[in-house]
N, C-alpha and C positions, 0 to 999 in steps of 0.2 A: 289809867291808861289813856294816853292822848293819841288820837288818830287823825291824820290828815288825808283828805281826799282831793285829788287834783282833777278838776273837770266836773261840771254840773250838767252834763248831758244825761241821758237816761241811765246809763250804767252807774255813773257817779251818784246820782240821786237815789237810785234803788239801793245801792250799797249803804249810803248814809241813812236812809229810812230803815233799812233792815237792822243796822247796828243800833240806831237810836231806840228802836222798839225793844231790843233785847238787853241792852246794857243799862245799868243803873246810872243815876245822875252824876256820880263822881267820875264818870268817863267823859272826856271831852272829844267831840267830833267836829272838825272844821272842814268845810268845803271851800276850795279856792277855784274861782272861775274867771277866766281872762276877759270874757265879754260882759255885757251889762245885765245879763240875767240868765237863769237856768233854761235849759232846753236843748242845747246842742243842735243837732240836725233835725230834731222834732221842733221846728221853729216856725214862727209866723212874722211876716213883715207887714206893718200897718202904716197906711198913709191917711190923709184927711178923708179920702173917699173910698179907699179899697183896702182889702186884706188878702194876703197871699201866704199859703203854706209853701214856702219856697225850698224847704229841705225835703224830709221824708214825706211822701205823698199819702201813704196809707200803710197798714200793716196787716199781716195775717197771723193766725193762731194755730199752733200745732201741739206745743208742749202742754201737758195737763196743768202744771204749776202756773205757767203764764196764762192759760185759759182762766184759771181761778182768779188771777189778778185782774184780768180784763173784765170778767163777769162782775167783779166787785166794782170796778171803775164804771161800768155801764149802770149799775144800780145807783152809784153816786152821781151820775149825770156827766161824767168826765169823758166817756167814750161812747160811740154809737156805731152801728153798722152802716156801711156805705154801699147801698144796693144800686149803683149806677149802671148805665149802659156802657159796656166795655168792648172795644173793638181792637183788632190787631191787623195792621196793614202789612201784608207779606211782601217779600222782595219782588215777587212777580206781579204785584199790583192788585191782587185780590184781597178782599177784606173778610175776616172771619171773627167770631167771638173770641175775645181775649179771656181764655179760661184760666182758672186758678181757684184758690181758696176764697172763703168769705173775706171781704175787705172791711177793715175797721179804721176809724179816724178818731182822734181826740176832738172833743167839742167843748166850747164853740170854736176853738182854734187848736191847731196841732200841738201847741205848747201847753194847753190847758191842763192835761193830765199831769205833766211834770210839775207845773206850778202848784197844783193841788198837793202833790206828794212833798213838795218843798216846804210847805207850811211848818213852821216850828224848827226848821233846821238852821244851823249857823252857817250861812253862805256868804262868803266875801266875794263880791263881784268886782270886775275890773282889777283883778289881782292875778296877774300872769306870773306863774312860777318859772324862774329861769334856771334854777340849780338846786340840787339836793346835796347836802353835806352831812356826813356822819360825824358826830361829836360824842364826847363822853356823856352828854346829857340827852342822847337820842338824835333824831334827825332834825336838821335845820332846813327850812324852806327859804331860799333867797328869792325875792320877788324882783320883777323888772324895774320897779320904782326905787330900787336900792334899799328897801327895808327887808327885814328878815323875821321869821317866826320860828321859835325853837322848841325843843323838848318833846318831839313827837316819837312815840314808840313804834308806830306803824304808819306807812304811807301807802295808800291805794292810788295808783296812777290810772285814771279813767279817761284817757285822751286817745286820739288816733295813733296808730302804731308808729308812724314816723316821729311824732312828738314824744311818744313814750320812749323811743330809742334814744333820742337826744337827752332826755332827762335821766334815764336809767343806766346808759352805757358807762358814764364816768363813775358810777357808784360800784362797779364791779358786779352788777346784777347777773346772777349765774344762769339766767334763761334768756340772755340778750340775743343769742343766735336764733331762738324761736321767734322773737319779736321781728327780727329782720326777714324771716320767711314770709310774713304777712305782707300782702300787696294791696294798696288802696288806690282807687282811681279818683280823678277829679270829676266834677259835674258842673257844667255851665247852666245857669237857670235864668230864664227871662220871665219877667212878670208883666202882664198886660191887663190894664183895666179899661172897661168900656162903660159908658153911661147908658147904653142900650143893651137889649137882649140879643145875643147872637144865636141864631137858629142852627144848632149843630145836631146831627143825628146820633151823637154819642156823648158820653161824659168823659171818657178817656180814650185816647187813640195811641196805641203803641206801634212802633215801626222799627226796622233794623237800625243799627248804630248809625248816627249821623247828627246833623245840626238840630233836628227836632224828632228825636226818637221817642219822646213822650210828650203828649199834649193833654192837659186835663182842664176841665171846667171847674175851677176851684170853688166857684159860687154854687155848684151843684151838690157840694158836700152837705151833710146834715148840719142844721143850725147855723149856716153861714148867711151873711147879709144877702138879700134877694134883689137888691137894686142894681140893675145893670149886670154885667158879666165880667168875671175875672178869669184869666187864663194863665196856666203855668206851662212853660215850654222847657224841657230838659234835653240837653244834648246827650248823646250816648257816651259811655266811658272812654272808648277808644278815641272818638272825635274830640272829646273834652281834653283828654291827656295831650293830644297833638296840637291843640289850639289854645290852651289855657293861658299862655303868655302873650297872646295877641292883643291888640288894642280892643278895649271893651266895647266901644261904639261900633267897630267893625263886626265884632262877634254878634252883638245884639242885632244889627241890621241883617246879617246873613241868616241867623236863626229865625227871624221874623219872616224873611222872604220865603224860606223853605216851609215854615208853618202856614203861611198864607196859601201856598200852593196846596198843601195837604188838607186844609180846612175849607178852601173855596171862598175865603173872606179876605179882604184887604186889611190885614192886621196892623198896617202902618197907621191906620186911623184911630188907634187907641188913644184914649184921653190921658192915660198914664202908662209909662213903660220904663223898666229898668232891668239891669242884669246883675246877677250875683255869681261870684266864682267860689265854688266849694273846692278847695284843694284836696280834701280827703273826704270823699262821699261814699262811693260804692266800694265793696271789698271783692277783689277778683281772686284773691287767695287768702284763706284764713290761716291762723296759726295752728288750727287743729286741736286746740285745747280750750276748755271753758275759761280758764284764766292762766296766768303765768306767775309763779311765786318764787321768791328767794326766801326760804324759811329762816335761814340764819340771820339775814339782814332785816327780815320782817318788812319786805317790800312786795307789793302785788301789782300786776298790770292786768287790766280788764277792758272790755269793750266789745262792740259787735265784731270787730276784726278778729277776735279770738276764734269765733265760731263761723266765720265766713259771711258776716253781714246780717241784715234784717233787724228790725226793731226788737223782735223776739230774742234774737241773739244778744243784743245789748242788755236786755232785761235779765236774761239767764246768767250772763257773765258777771254783771254787777251783783246779783243775788249770791252767786257762788263765791265771789271774792269776799263778800261780807261774812258769809258763813265760815270761811277759812279764818278770818280775823277773829271771829267769835271763839273758835277753837284755840287760837293763840292766847286769847284773853283768859281762858280757863286753865291754861297750862301752868 
């Protein structure tokens, strides 16, 4: 049995790891990732002087199976608790504690846990899949560089829902309408690095939707470099959706201006600053199912968007998709 997994974010890597642990060596599992490495939105941007977790900021744990995986990752040194000072700036200007579950981060970088899980997997990076074609010999994956790989019995599509829709709609995927019900939002992310320590009374500040609805002291996370200060600024989903196509330098300047006002520091003095546009980041409406599968075609779609977002949702979706494929392999 040959299995292709499109996407090396958390869902794709968990699916691949689950399958590789259960299937014997004569099964071939190949992961195709459009970027330079595994991680997806659990990602880290590195420069000569600074590091930024510019995608997912942290995660929480609710599901018992996910908790067991996180506990194991903690034992292995790939995850740690983030017991920072958390504040919420309300619309009326008052500040209160930003309550919620215990926060966890991957260490020493947000992509470290995924990279550890990726060890031993067959991952082809910078390999963007542009089309799926059904043939007498199974599924053929056509890549953007005009090459193709053939003979796959099953394909797991572990990419954001709009990208999954583009790939799966032409195949006649019988759950395509369920994919279209999921709605994902953009997120604009500004990274700022300072060669001095900024004295802030919190580690994270959350506020209503706007140009700086999330500000985090990235350098305050466990096991991060302690020289200077790194800040992450995320715009809220509605503001990001409405402004994602604007000039990046204008967006960066506006987000820094608002964040400067909220922090009481002139953030234009940063030694390093850049902006990243996540086109598909938050999930405003999930598909309402752990995964979506076309049993006859042996195609599966999974991702955090299936369950309404969150790192935990990505893990659960990828795990469940792999378990379905394991059932197919036994049939």
